[in-house]
Residue, then its C-alpha position, 0 to 999 in steps of 0.5 A: x833684710x832689716x825687717x828680718x833682723x828686727x823681727x829676730x831681734x824682737x823674738x830674741x828679746x821676748x825669749x830672754x825676758x820670758x825666761x828670766x825667773x827669780x830662783x831666789x824666791x823664798x817659799x814660806x811654810x807658815x803664817x802667823x803673827x809676831x805679838x811682841x816682846x815678852x816682858x816677864x822675868x824668868x829664865x826662858x822669857x824676854x824673847x819675841x813672842x810668835x803666834x803660828x797659825x794652826x798651833x795652839x801655843x805661842x813660841x819664843x824666838x831669841x832673834x828676828x832676822x833682819x830680812x823682816x825689814x822693820x824697826x821693832x822698837x817702834x813697831x805696832x804689834x801684832x805684825x802679820x808674818x810669814x815664816x820658815x822656822x824650826x825648834x832650837x835644838x840647844x834650847x831647854x825652853x822650847x825656843x824656835x829659830x826663825x830661818x826666813x821671815x817677811x811681813x805678810x801683807 
């Protein structure tokens, strides 16, 4: 009887461990590089410069989400990244909004 109980317990444990998935995993649409901060003095400048693979132009983001987990003041640029983004509809400068971002190692 004990052998049957332990066997069933083992199968139940393996079933539970196998069914655990991370449904919160983020799927990133693009990869690229965070080039650094734009030091130019203009109305649309002074933001973070983002180069997205497959795009000829660089983009600027006003904010970088904390999910990147880097101290951007002391960071060494460029930083390889993966991200989800969209154009900022309220920007006349063509800025982007970074929705999700992570270092692309």
